[in-house]
FIKOLZA-1660 file (N, C-alpha, C; in steps of 0.1 Angstrom, whole numbers, plus 5000, padded with zeros to 4 digits):
% residues 249
   i   px   py   pz ch aa at
   1 5008 4988 5000  A  M  N
   1 5000 5000 5000  A  M CA
   1 5009 5013 5000  A  M  C
   2 5019 5012 5008  A  N  N
   2 5028 5024 5009  A  N CA
   2 5036 5026 4996  A  N  C
   3 5040 5015 4989  A  M  N
   3 5047 5017 4977  A  M CA
   3 5038 5022 4966  A  M  C
   4 5026 5018 4966  A  I  N
   4 5016 5023 4956  A  I CA
   4 5013 5038 4959  A  I  C
   5 5012 5041 4972  A  A  N
   5 5010 5055 4976  A  A CA
   5 5022 5064 4971  A  A  C
   6 5034 5058 4972  A  A  N
   6 5046 5066 4967  A  A CA
   6 5045 5069 4953  A  A  C
   7 5039 5060 4945  A  F  N
   7 5037 5062 4931  A  F CA
   7 5027 5074 4928  A  F  C
   8 5016 5074 4936  A  F  N
   8 5007 5085 4934  A  F CA
   8 5013 5099 4939  A  F  C
   9 5022 5098 4948  A  N  N
   9 5029 5110 4953  A  N CA
   9 5036 5117 4942  A  N  C
  10 5040 5110 4932  A  Q  N
  10 5048 5115 4921  A  Q CA
  10 5039 5123 4911  A  Q  C
  11 5026 5122 4912  A  A  N
  11 5017 5128 4902  A  A CA
  11 5008 5139 4908  A  A  C
  12 5009 5141 4921  A  L  N
  12 5000 5151 4928  A  L CA
  12 5008 5159 4937  A  L  C
  13 5003 5171 4941  A  P  N
  13 5010 5180 4950  A  P CA
  13 5014 5173 4963  A  P  C
  14 5027 5175 4967  A  S  N
  14 5033 5170 4979  A  S CA
  14 5029 5155 4981  A  S  C
  15 5023 5152 4993  A  S  N
  15 5020 5138 4996  A  S CA
  15 5005 5136 4995  A  S  C
  16 4997 5146 4990  A  V  N
  16 4983 5145 4990  A  V CA
  16 4978 5132 4983  A  V  C
  17 4984 5129 4971  A  G  N
  17 4979 5118 4963  A  G CA
  17 4982 5105 4971  A  G  C
  18 4994 5103 4976  A  G  N
  18 4997 5091 4984  A  G CA
  18 4988 5089 4996  A  G  C
  19 4986 5100 5003  A  D  N
  19 4977 5099 5015  A  D CA
  19 4963 5095 5011  A  D  C
  20 4958 5101 5000  A  A  N
  20 4945 5097 4996  A  A CA
  20 4944 5082 4992  A  A  C
  21 4954 5077 4986  A  M  N
  21 4954 5063 4982  A  M CA
  21 4955 5054 4994  A  M  C
  22 4963 5058 5004  A  R  N
  22 4964 5050 5016  A  R CA
  22 4951 5050 5024  A  R  C
  23 4944 5061 5024  A  V  N
  23 4930 5061 5030  A  V CA
  23 4921 5051 5022  A  V  C
  24 4922 5051 5009  A  W  N
  24 4914 5043 5001  A  W CA
  24 4917 5028 5004  A  W  C
  25 4930 5024 5004  A  F  N
  25 4934 5010 5006  A  F CA
  25 4930 5005 5019  A  F  C
  26 4933 5013 5030  A  V  N
  26 4930 5009 5043  A  V CA
  26 4915 5008 5045  A  V  C
  27 4907 5018 5040  A  G  N
  27 4893 5017 5041  A  G CA
  27 4887 5005 5035  A  G  C
  28 4892 5001 5023  A  R  N
  28 4886 4990 5016  A  R CA
  28 4891 4977 5022  A  R  C
  29 4901 4977 5030  A  S  N
  29 4906 4964 5036  A  S CA
  29 4897 4959 5048  A  S  C
  30 4887 4967 5051  A  G  N
  30 4878 4963 5062  A  G CA
  30 4880 4971 5075  A  G  C
  31 4889 4980 5076  A  A  N
  31 4891 4988 5088  A  A CA
  31 4881 4999 5089  A  A  C
  32 4875 5003 5079  A  G  N
  32 4865 5013 5079  A  G CA
  32 4871 5027 5075  A  G  C
  33 4862 5035 5069  A  W  N
  33 4867 5048 5063  A  W CA
  33 4872 5057 5074  A  W  C
  34 4865 5058 5085  A  R  N
  34 4869 5067 5096  A  R CA
  34 4883 5063 5101  A  R  C
  35 4884 5050 5104  A  A  N
  35 4897 5046 5109  A  A CA
  35 4908 5048 5099  A  A  C
  36 4905 5046 5086  A  A  N
  36 4915 5048 5076  A  A CA
  36 4920 5063 5075  A  A  C
  37 4910 5072 5075  A  G  N
  37 4913 5086 5075  A  G CA
  37 4921 5091 5087  A  G  C
  38 4916 5086 5099  A  Y  N
  38 4923 5090 5111  A  Y CA
  38 4937 5085 5111  A  Y  C
  39 4940 5072 5107  A  S  N
  39 4953 5067 5108  A  S CA
  39 4963 5075 5099  A  S  C
  40 4959 5078 5087  A  V  N
  40 4967 5086 5078  A  V CA
  40 4970 5100 5083  A  V  C
  41 4959 5106 5088  A  L  N
  41 4961 5120 5094  A  L CA
  41 4970 5120 5106  A  L  C
  42 4968 5110 5115  A  I  N
  42 4977 5110 5127  A  I CA
  42 4991 5106 5123  A  I  C
  43 4993 5097 5114  A  D  N
  43 5006 5094 5109  A  D CA
  43 5013 5106 5104  A  D  C
  44 5006 5114 5096  A  R  N
  44 5012 5126 5090  A  R CA
  44 5015 5137 5101  A  R  C
  45 5006 5138 5110  A  A  N
  45 5008 5148 5121  A  A CA
  45 5019 5145 5130  A  A  C
  46 5020 5132 5134  A  I  N
  46 5031 5128 5143  A  I CA
  46 5045 5130 5135  A  I  C
  47 5045 5126 5123  A  G  N
  47 5057 5127 5115  A  G CA
  47 5062 5141 5114  A  G  C
  48 5053 5151 5111  A  L  N
  48 5057 5165 5110  A  L CA
  48 5061 5170 5124  A  L  C
  49 5054 5166 5134  A  A  N
  49 5058 5171 5148  A  A CA
  49 5072 5166 5152  A  A  C
  50 5075 5154 5149  A  V  N
  50 5088 5148 5152  A  V CA
  50 5099 5155 5143  A  V  C
  51 5096 5158 5131  A  L  N
  51 5105 5165 5122  A  L CA
  51 5108 5179 5128  A  L  C
  52 5097 5186 5132  A  A  N
  52 5099 5200 5137  A  A CA
  52 5107 5199 5150  A  A  C
  53 5105 5189 5159  A  L  N
  53 5113 5188 5171  A  L CA
  53 5127 5185 5168  A  L  C
  54 5130 5176 5158  A  L  N
  54 5143 5173 5154  A  L CA
  54 5151 5186 5149  A  L  C
  55 5144 5194 5142  A  I  N
  55 5150 5207 5137  A  I CA
  55 5153 5216 5149  A  I  C
  56 5144 5216 5159  A  A  N
  56 5146 5225 5171  A  A CA
  56 5157 5219 5179  A  A  C
  57 5158 5206 5181  A  A  N
  57 5169 5200 5189  A  A CA
  57 5183 5203 5182  A  A  C
  58 5183 5204 5169  A  S  N
  58 5196 5206 5162  A  S CA
  58 5200 5221 5160  A  S  C
  59 5191 5230 5165  A  L  N
  59 5194 5244 5163  A  L CA
  59 5207 5249 5167  A  L  C
  60 5213 5245 5179  A  P  N
  60 5226 5249 5183  A  P CA
  60 5237 5247 5172  A  P  C
  61 5236 5236 5166  A  W  N
  61 5246 5232 5155  A  W CA
  61 5242 5239 5142  A  W  C
  62 5229 5239 5139  A  S  N
  62 5224 5245 5126  A  S CA
  62 5227 5260 5126  A  S  C
  63 5225 5267 5137  A  L  N
  63 5228 5282 5137  A  L CA
  63 5243 5284 5136  A  L  C
  64 5251 5274 5141  A  R  N
  64 5266 5276 5139  A  R CA
  64 5270 5273 5125  A  R  C
  65 5262 5264 5118  A  L  N
  65 5265 5262 5104  A  L CA
  65 5261 5273 5095  A  L  C
  66 5249 5279 5098  A  I  N
  66 5243 5289 5089  A  I CA
  66 5247 5303 5095  A  I  C
  67 5256 5310 5089  A  A  N
  67 5261 5322 5094  A  A CA
  67 5252 5334 5089  A  A  C
  68 5245 5332 5078  A  D  N
  68 5237 5343 5072  A  D CA
  68 5226 5346 5081  A  D  C
  69 5224 5359 5084  A  P  N
  69 5212 5363 5093  A  P CA
  69 5199 5360 5087  A  P  C
  70 5197 5361 5074  A  Q  N
  70 5184 5358 5068  A  Q CA
  70 5182 5343 5068  A  Q  C
  71 5192 5335 5066  A  G  N
  71 5191 5321 5067  A  G CA
  71 5187 5316 5081  A  G  C
  72 5193 5322 5091  A  R  N
  72 5189 5319 5105  A  R CA
  72 5175 5323 5108  A  R  C
  73 5171 5335 5103  A  A  N
  73 5157 5339 5106  A  A CA
  73 5147 5330 5099  A  A  C
  74 5150 5326 5086  A  A  N
  74 5141 5317 5079  A  A CA
  74 5140 5303 5086  A  A  C
  75 5151 5298 5091  A  L  N
  75 5151 5285 5098  A  L CA
  75 5143 5286 5111  A  L  C
  76 5145 5297 5119  A  L  N
  76 5138 5298 5131  A  L CA
  76 5123 5300 5129  A  L  C
  77 5119 5308 5119  A  L  N
  77 5105 5311 5117  A  L CA
  77 5098 5298 5111  A  L  C
  78 5104 5291 5102  A  T  N
  78 5098 5278 5097  A  T CA
  78 5096 5268 5108  A  T  C
  79 5106 5266 5117  A  D  N
  79 5105 5256 5127  A  D CA
  79 5095 5261 5138  A  D  C
  80 5095 5274 5141  A  A  N
  80 5085 5279 5151  A  A CA
  80 5071 5277 5146  A  A  C
  81 5069 5279 5133  A  A  N
  81 5055 5277 5127  A  A CA
  81 5051 5262 5128  A  A  C
  82 5061 5253 5125  A  A  N
  82 5058 5239 5125  A  A CA
  82 5055 5234 5139  A  A  C
  83 5063 5239 5149  A  I  N
  83 5061 5235 5163  A  I CA
  83 5047 5241 5168  A  I  C
  84 5044 5253 5164  A  A  N
  84 5032 5259 5169  A  A CA
  84 5020 5251 5163  A  A  C
  85 5021 5247 5150  A  G  N
  85 5010 5239 5144  A  G CA
  85 5009 5226 5151  A  G  C
  86 5020 5219 5155  A  G  N
  86 5019 5206 5162  A  G CA
  86 5013 5208 5176  A  G  C
  87 5017 5218 5183  A  I  N
  87 5011 5221 5196  A  I CA
  87 4996 5224 5195  A  I  C
  88 4993 5232 5185  A  G  N
  88 4979 5235 5183  A  G CA
  88 4970 5223 5180  A  G  C
  89 4976 5214 5172  A  F  N
  89 4969 5201 5169  A  F CA
  89 4966 5193 5182  A  F  C
  90 4977 5192 5190  A  L  N
  90 4975 5184 5202  A  L CA
  90 4966 5190 5212  A  L  C
  91 4967 5204 5213  A  V  N
  91 4958 5211 5223  A  V CA
  91 4943 5209 5219  A  V  C
  92 4941 5208 5206  A  L  N
  92 4927 5207 5201  A  L CA
  92 4919 5196 5207  A  L  C
  93 4926 5185 5210  A  G  N
  93 4920 5174 5216  A  G CA
  93 4915 5176 5230  A  G  C
  94 4921 5186 5237  A  F  N
  94 4917 5189 5251  A  F CA
  94 4906 5199 5252  A  F  C
  95 4903 5206 5241  A  L  N
  95 4893 5216 5241  A  L CA
  95 4879 5210 5242  A  L  C
  96 4870 5215 5250  A  R  N
  96 4857 5210 5252  A  R CA
  96 4846 5221 5249  A  R  C
  97 4849 5230 5241  A  W  N
  97 4840 5241 5238  A  W CA
  97 4829 5236 5229  A  W  C
  98 4817 5238 5233  A  R  N
  98 4805 5233 5225  A  R CA
  98 4804 5238 5211  A  R  C
  99 4808 5251 5210  A  W  N
  99 4806 5257 5196  A  W CA
  99 4816 5251 5186  A  W  C
 100 4827 5245 5191  A  L  N
 100 4836 5238 5182  A  L CA
 100 4830 5225 5176  A  L  C
 101 4821 5219 5184  A  A  N
 101 4815 5206 5179  A  A CA
 101 4804 5208 5169  A  A  C
 102 4801 5221 5165  A  R  N
 102 4791 5223 5155  A  R CA
 102 4796 5219 5141  A  R  C
 103 4809 5220 5139  A  W  N
 103 4815 5216 5126  A  W CA
 103 4820 5202 5126  A  W  C
 104 4816 5194 5117  A  Q  N
 104 4820 5180 5117  A  Q CA
 104 4835 5178 5115  A  Q  C
 105 4841 5187 5106  A  I  N
 105 4855 5185 5104  A  I CA
 105 4863 5188 5117  A  I  C
 106 4858 5197 5125  A  V  N
 106 4865 5200 5138  A  V CA
 106 4864 5188 5147  A  V  C
 107 4852 5182 5147  A  R  N
 107 4850 5170 5156  A  R CA
 107 4860 5159 5152  A  R  C
 108 4861 5157 5139  A  H  N
 108 4871 5146 5135  A  H CA
 108 4885 5150 5138  A  H  C
 109 4888 5163 5137  A  A  N
 109 4902 5167 5140  A  A CA
 109 4905 5166 5155  A  A  C
 110 4895 5168 5163  A  Q  N
 110 4896 5167 5178  A  Q CA
 110 4898 5152 5181  A  Q  C
 111 4891 5143 5175  A  A  N
 111 4892 5129 5177  A  A CA
 111 4906 5124 5173  A  A  C
 112 4911 5129 5162  A  C  N
 112 4925 5126 5158  A  C CA
 112 4935 5131 5168  A  C  C
 113 4933 5143 5173  A  S  N
 113 4942 5149 5183  A  S CA
 113 4942 5141 5196  A  S  C
 114 4931 5136 5200  A  E  N
 114 4930 5128 5212  A  E CA
 114 4938 5115 5211  A  E  C
 115 4936 5109 5199  A  I  N
 115 4943 5096 5196  A  I CA
 115 4958 5098 5196  A  I  C
 116 4962 5109 5189  A  A  N
 116 4976 5112 5187  A  A CA
 116 4982 5114 5201  A  A  C
 117 4975 5121 5209  A  G  N
 117 4981 5124 5223  A  G CA
 117 4982 5111 5231  A  G  C
 118 4973 5102 5230  A  R  N
 118 4974 5090 5237  A  R CA
 118 4985 5081 5232  A  R  C
 119 4987 5081 5219  A  L  N
 119 4998 5074 5213  A  L CA
 119 5012 5079 5217  A  L  C
 120 5013 5092 5217  A  I  N
 120 5026 5098 5220  A  I CA
 120 5030 5095 5235  A  I  C
 121 5021 5095 5244  A  V  N
 121 5024 5093 5258  A  V CA
 121 5024 5078 5262  A  V  C
 122 5020 5070 5252  A  S  N
 122 5019 5055 5255  A  S CA
 122 5033 5050 5257  A  S  C
 123 5035 5042 5268  A  R  N
 123 5048 5035 5270  A  R CA
 123 5051 5024 5259  A  R  C
 124 5040 5019 5253  A  I  N
 124 5042 5008 5244  A  I CA
 124 5044 5014 5230  A  I  C
 125 5036 5023 5226  A  H  N
 125 5036 5028 5212  A  H CA
 125 5044 5041 5210  A  H  C
 126 5045 5049 5221  A  G  N
 126 5052 5062 5219  A  G CA
 126 5066 5061 5215  A  G  C
 127 5074 5054 5222  A  P  N
 127 5089 5053 5218  A  P CA
 127 5091 5048 5204  A  P  C
 128 5083 5038 5200  A  S  N
 128 5085 5032 5187  A  S CA
 128 5081 5042 5176  A  S  C
 129 5070 5050 5178  A  L  N
 129 5066 5060 5169  A  L CA
 129 5077 5071 5167  A  L  C
 130 5083 5075 5178  A  V  N
 130 5093 5085 5178  A  V CA
 130 5106 5080 5171  A  V  C
 131 5110 5068 5174  A  V  N
 131 5122 5062 5168  A  V CA
 131 5120 5060 5153  A  V  C
 132 5108 5055 5149  A  L  N
 132 5106 5053 5134  A  L CA
 132 5105 5066 5127  A  L  C
 133 5099 5076 5133  A  S  N
 133 5098 5090 5127  A  S CA
 133 5112 5096 5125  A  S  C
 134 5121 5094 5135  A  L  N
 134 5134 5099 5134  A  L CA
 134 5142 5091 5124  A  L  C
 135 5140 5078 5123  A  L  N
 135 5147 5070 5113  A  L CA
 135 5144 5074 5099  A  L  C
 136 5131 5078 5096  A  V  N
 136 5128 5083 5083  A  V CA
 136 5136 5095 5079  A  V  C
 137 5138 5104 5088  A  N  N
 137 5146 5116 5085  A  N CA
 137 5161 5113 5084  A  N  C
 138 5166 5103 5092  A  V  N
 138 5180 5099 5091  A  V CA
 138 5182 5093 5077  A  V  C
 139 5173 5085 5072  A  L  N
 139 5174 5078 5059  A  L CA
 139 5174 5088 5048  A  L  C
 140 5166 5099 5050  A  N  N
 140 5165 5110 5040  A  N CA
 140 5179 5116 5039  A  N  C
 141 5186 5118 5050  A  A  N
 141 5199 5124 5050  A  A CA
 141 5209 5115 5044  A  A  C
 142 5207 5102 5046  A  V  N
 142 5216 5092 5041  A  V CA
 142 5215 5092 5025  A  V  C
 143 5203 5092 5020  A  I  N
 143 5201 5093 5006  A  I CA
 143 5207 5105 5000  A  I  C
 144 5205 5117 5006  A  A  N
 144 5211 5129 5002  A  A CA
 144 5226 5128 5002  A  A  C
 145 5232 5122 5012  A  W  N
 145 5246 5121 5013  A  W CA
 145 5252 5112 5002  A  W  C
 146 5244 5101 4999  A  A  N
 146 5248 5092 4988  A  A CA
 146 5249 5099 4975  A  A  C
 147 5238 5107 4972  A  V  N
 147 5238 5114 4959  A  V CA
 147 5248 5125 4958  A  V  C
 148 5251 5132 4970  A  I  N
 148 5262 5142 4971  A  I CA
 148 5275 5136 4968  A  I  C
 149 5278 5124 4973  A  R  N
 149 5290 5117 4970  A  R CA
 149 5291 5113 4955  A  R  C
 150 5280 5110 4949  A  S  N
 150 5280 5106 4935  A  S CA
 150 5284 5117 4926  A  S  C
 151 5283 5130 4930  A  I  N
 151 5287 5141 4922  A  I CA
 151 5300 5147 4927  A  I  C
 152 5305 5141 4937  A  G  N
 152 5318 5146 4942  A  G CA
 152 5318 5159 4949  A  G  C
 153 5307 5163 4955  A  A  N
 153 5306 5176 4962  A  A CA
 153 5312 5174 4976  A  A  C
 154 5319 5184 4981  A  G  N
 154 5325 5183 4994  A  G CA
 154 5316 5187 5005  A  G  C
 155 5306 5179 5008  A  V  N
 155 5296 5182 5018  A  V CA
 155 5296 5170 5028  A  V  C
 156 5297 5172 5040  A  S  N
 156 5298 5161 5050  A  S CA
 156 5284 5156 5054  A  S  C
 157 5283 5144 5059  A  F  N
 157 5270 5139 5064  A  F CA
 157 5264 5147 5075  A  F  C
 158 5273 5152 5084  A  A  N
 158 5268 5161 5095  A  A CA
 158 5261 5173 5089  A  A  C
 159 5267 5179 5079  A  Q  N
 159 5261 5191 5073  A  Q CA
 159 5248 5188 5067  A  Q  C
 160 5247 5177 5060  A  L  N
 160 5234 5173 5054  A  L CA
 160 5224 5170 5064  A  L  C
 161 5228 5163 5075  A  F  N
 161 5218 5160 5085  A  F CA
 161 5212 5172 5091  A  F  C
 162 5219 5183 5091  A  L  N
 162 5214 5196 5096  A  L CA
 162 5205 5203 5086  A  L  C
 163 5208 5201 5073  A  L  N
 163 5202 5209 5063  A  L CA
 163 5190 5202 5057  A  L  C
 164 5190 5189 5056  A  I  N
 164 5179 5181 5050  A  I CA
 164 5166 5183 5057  A  I  C
 165 5165 5181 5070  A  P  N
 165 5152 5182 5077  A  P CA
 165 5144 5195 5074  A  P  C
 166 5151 5207 5075  A  P  N
 166 5143 5219 5071  A  P CA
 166 5138 5219 5057  A  P  C
 167 5146 5213 5048  A  V  N
 167 5142 5213 5034  A  V CA
 167 5130 5203 5033  A  V  C
 168 5130 5192 5040  A  M  N
 168 5119 5183 5039  A  M CA
 168 5106 5189 5045  A  M  C
 169 5108 5197 5055  A  L  N
 169 5097 5204 5062  A  L CA
 169 5090 5214 5052  A  L  C
 170 5098 5221 5045  A  V  N
 170 5092 5231 5035  A  V CA
 170 5086 5223 5023  A  V  C
 171 5092 5212 5019  A  T  N
 171 5087 5204 5008  A  T CA
 171 5073 5198 5011  A  T  C
 172 5070 5196 5023  A  T  N
 172 5057 5190 5026  A  T CA
 172 5045 5199 5023  A  T  C
 173 5048 5212 5020  A  M  N
 173 5037 5221 5016  A  M CA
 173 5032 5217 5003  A  M  C
 174 5018 5215 5001  A  P  N
 174 5013 5210 4988  A  P CA
 174 5012 5221 4978  A  P  C
 175 5023 5226 4973  A  I  N
 175 5023 5237 4964  A  I CA
 175 5030 5233 4951  A  I  C
 176 5035 5221 4950  A  S  N
 176 5041 5217 4938  A  S CA
 176 5039 5202 4936  A  S  C
 177 5041 5197 4924  A  I  N
 177 5039 5183 4921  A  I CA
 177 5051 5175 4926  A  I  C
 178 5049 5166 4936  A  A  N
 178 5059 5158 4942  A  A CA
 178 5071 5166 4948  A  A  C
 179 5069 5178 4951  A  G  N
 179 5079 5187 4957  A  G CA
 179 5089 5192 4947  A  G  C
 180 5087 5189 4934  A  W  N
 180 5097 5194 4924  A  W CA
 180 5096 5209 4923  A  W  C
 181 5108 5215 4922  A  G  N
 181 5108 5230 4921  A  G CA
 181 5110 5236 4935  A  G  C
 182 5101 5233 4944  A  V  N
 182 5102 5238 4958  A  V CA
 182 5114 5232 4965  A  V  C
 183 5116 5219 4963  A  R  N
 183 5128 5212 4969  A  R CA
 183 5141 5217 4964  A  R  C
 184 5142 5219 4951  A  E  N
 184 5154 5224 4945  A  E CA
 184 5157 5239 4949  A  E  C
 185 5147 5247 4949  A  A  N
 185 5149 5261 4954  A  A CA
 185 5153 5261 4968  A  A  C
 186 5147 5253 4977  A  T  N
 186 5150 5253 4991  A  T CA
 186 5164 5248 4994  A  T  C
 187 5168 5237 4986  A  M  N
 187 5181 5232 4988  A  M CA
 187 5192 5242 4984  A  M  C
 188 5189 5249 4973  A  A  N
 188 5199 5259 4968  A  A CA
 188 5200 5270 4979  A  A  C
 189 5189 5274 4985  A  L  N
 189 5190 5285 4995  A  L CA
 189 5197 5279 5007  A  L  C
 190 5194 5267 5011  A  A  N
 190 5200 5261 5023  A  A CA
 190 5215 5260 5022  A  A  C
 191 5219 5255 5010  A  F  N
 191 5234 5254 5007  A  F CA
 191 5240 5267 5007  A  F  C
 192 5234 5277 5001  A  G  N
 192 5239 5290 5001  A  G CA
 192 5241 5296 5014  A  G  C
 193 5231 5295 5023  A  Y  N
 193 5231 5300 5036  A  Y CA
 193 5242 5293 5045  A  Y  C
 194 5245 5281 5041  A  A  N
 194 5255 5273 5049  A  A CA
 194 5269 5275 5043  A  A  C
 195 5271 5285 5033  A  A  N
 195 5283 5287 5027  A  A CA
 195 5288 5276 5018  A  A  C
 196 5278 5268 5013  A  L  N
 196 5281 5257 5004  A  L CA
 196 5277 5261 4990  A  L  C
 197 5281 5254 4980  A  R  N
 197 5277 5257 4966  A  R CA
 197 5263 5254 4963  A  R  C
 198 5255 5265 4960  A  P  N
 198 5240 5262 4957  A  P CA
 198 5238 5253 4946  A  P  C
 199 5247 5253 4936  A  E  N
 199 5245 5243 4924  A  E CA
 199 5246 5229 4929  A  E  C
 200 5255 5226 4939  A  D  N
 200 5255 5213 4945  A  D CA
 200 5242 5209 4951  A  D  C
 201 5236 5219 4958  A  G  N
 201 5223 5216 4964  A  G CA
 201 5212 5213 4954  A  G  C
 202 5212 5220 4943  A  V  N
 202 5202 5218 4932  A  V CA
 202 5205 5204 4926  A  V  C
 203 5217 5201 4923  A  A  N
 203 5220 5187 4917  A  A CA
 203 5216 5176 4927  A  A  C
 204 5220 5178 4940  A  A  N
 204 5216 5168 4949  A  A CA
 204 5201 5166 4950  A  A  C
 205 5194 5177 4950  A  S  N
 205 5179 5177 4951  A  S CA
 205 5173 5170 4939  A  S  C
 206 5178 5172 4927  A  L  N
 206 5173 5166 4915  A  L CA
 206 5176 5151 4915  A  L  C
 207 5188 5147 4920  A  L  N
 207 5190 5132 4921  A  L CA
 207 5182 5126 4932  A  L  C
 208 5180 5134 4943  A  F  N
 208 5171 5129 4954  A  F CA
 208 5157 5126 4948  A  F  C
 209 5152 5136 4940  A  G  N
 209 5139 5134 4934  A  G CA
 209 5138 5122 4925  A  G  C
 210 5149 5119 4918  A  I  N
 210 5149 5108 4909  A  I CA
 210 5149 5095 4917  A  I  C
 211 5156 5095 4928  A  V  N
 211 5155 5083 4937  A  V CA
 211 5140 5080 4941  A  V  C
 212 5134 5091 4945  A  N  N
 212 5119 5090 4949  A  N CA
 212 5111 5085 4937  A  N  C
 213 5114 5090 4925  A  F  N
 213 5106 5087 4913  A  F CA
 213 5108 5072 4910  A  F  C
 214 5120 5067 4912  A  V  N
 214 5122 5053 4909  A  V CA
 214 5115 5044 4919  A  V  C
 215 5115 5048 4932  A  A  N
 215 5107 5041 4942  A  A CA
 215 5092 5041 4939  A  A  C
 216 5088 5053 4935  A  G  N
 216 5074 5054 4931  A  G CA
 216 5070 5046 4919  A  G  C
 217 5079 5045 4909  A  A  N
 217 5077 5037 4897  A  A CA
 217 5075 5022 4901  A  A  C
 218 5083 5017 4911  A  L  N
 218 5081 5004 4915  A  L CA
 218 5067 5002 4921  A  L  C
 219 5062 5012 4929  A  G  N
 219 5049 5011 4934  A  G CA
 219 5038 5012 4923  A  G  C
 220 5041 5020 4912  A  G  N
 220 5032 5020 4901  A  G CA
 220 5031 5007 4894  A  G  C
 221 5042 5000 4893  A  L  N
 221 5042 4987 4886  A  L CA
 221 5034 4977 4894  A  L  C
 222 5036 4978 4908  A  A  N
 222 5028 4969 4916  A  A CA
 222 5013 4971 4915  A  A  C
 223 5009 4984 4913  A  W  N
 223 4995 4988 4912  A  W CA
 223 4990 4983 4898  A  W  C
 224 4998 4985 4887  A  I  N
 224 4993 4981 4874  A  I CA
 224 4991 4965 4873  A  I  C
 225 5000 4958 4880  A  L  N
 225 5000 4943 4880  A  L CA
 225 4990 4937 4890  A  L  C
 226 4984 4946 4898  A  S  N
 226 4974 4941 4908  A  S CA
 226 4962 4935 4901  A  S  C
 227 4955 4926 4907  A  P  N
 227 4943 4919 4901  A  P CA
 227 4933 4930 4898  A  P  C
 228 4926 4928 4887  A  K  N
 228 4915 4937 4882  A  K CA
 228 4903 4928 4878  A  K  C
 229 4891 4931 4884  A  P  N
 229 4889 4940 4895  A  P CA
 229 4895 4936 4908  A  P  C
 230 4899 4946 4916  A  A  N
 230 4907 4943 4928  A  A CA
 230 4898 4937 4939  A  A  C
 231 4904 4929 4948  A  N  N
 231 4897 4925 4959  A  N CA
 231 4897 4935 4970  A  N  C
 232 4894 4931 4982  A  A  N
 232 4893 4941 4993  A  A CA
 232 4907 4946 4997  A  A  C
 233 4918 4939 4992  A  D  N
 233 4931 4943 4996  A  D CA
 233 4938 4951 4985  A  D  C
 234 4932 4953 4974  A  G  N
 234 4939 4960 4963  A  G CA
 234 4929 4969 4956  A  G  C
 235 4935 4976 4946  A  L  N
 235 4927 4986 4938  A  L CA
 235 4933 4986 4924  A  L  C
 236 4924 4984 4914  A  G  N
 236 4928 4983 4901  A  G CA
 236 4922 4995 4893  A  G  C
 237 4926 4996 4880  A  V  N
 237 4920 5007 4872  A  V CA
 237 4905 5006 4871  A  V  C
 238 4900 4994 4869  A  D  N
 238 4885 4992 4868  A  D CA
 238 4878 4998 4880  A  D  C
 239 4884 4997 4892  A  D  N
 239 4878 5002 4904  A  D CA
 239 4877 5017 4904  A  D  C
 240 4888 5023 4899  A  L  N
 240 4888 5038 4898  A  L CA
 240 4877 5043 4889  A  L  C
 241 4876 5036 4877  A  V  N
 241 4866 5041 4867  A  V CA
 241 4852 5038 4873  A  V  C
 242 4850 5027 4880  A  G  N
 242 4837 5024 4885  A  G CA
 242 4833 5034 4896  A  G  C
 243 4842 5040 4903  A  E  N
 243 4839 5049 4913  A  E CA
 243 4835 5063 4908  A  E  C
 244 4838 5066 4895  A  L  N
 244 4834 5079 4890  A  L CA
 244 4819 5081 4889  A  L  C
 245 4815 5094 4892  A  P  N
 245 4800 5096 4891  A  P CA
 245 4794 5093 4878  A  P  C
 246 4783 5086 4878  A  G  N
 246 4776 5082 4866  A  G CA
 246 4782 5070 4859  A  G  C
 247 4792 5063 4865  A  R  N
 247 4797 5052 4859  A  R CA
 247 4795 5039 4867  A  R  C
 248 4793 5028 4861  A  S  N
 248 4791 5016 4869  A  S CA
 248 4801 5006 4864  A  S  C
 249 4804 4996 4873  A  R  N
 249 4815 4986 4870  A  R CA
 249 4809 4976 4861  A  R  C
% end
């Protein structure tokens, strides 16, 4: 399911397409549409919150790496906005104002907030969620380091580990297809602020995007080769056509 979602991430803004497909798959597998939507939203919220906290924890080293005042201000403002959004999401679950319950979307957001809060403080699930979320960001830095080495740029893993998380945070904004363009511009700025060559940042970002594209292509192949019509565990082209308004299977 996640590999196929990675394929749809390559064709729609940011991770919107992949998240929608994950909701579709989980909902059709028997978990129910509400549980499917909640699970994907909570997964996204916890991932972004951990990313923001990782950036905040590395600020003493990041500010030492980035000497440019504008770069420092951009980093602080971006991370502060992400942390404020995460705190606001978690606080929403504790609010019991009746007027908030008038809107259905707010009720669902509150339910997700309550579940996310219980997961984070859980002795069983909390540590594993944090470790896995951190591991995702470490692997992103590893991929970036590998592509940087492939072009012979003189950038250390420690520098990339400080620069990649803010770039990933900005790339999550659904304003471009699969992050293309936004990621390259942000990487160029980040490298420039860190007194590195911006062109190396652009090259690394393009190669990073190609790696994601290849991974997404594998998911697309799995989707194309899935049984049609799909059973409860899969989704084929016929199912998508059948779900369009006015069409029948």
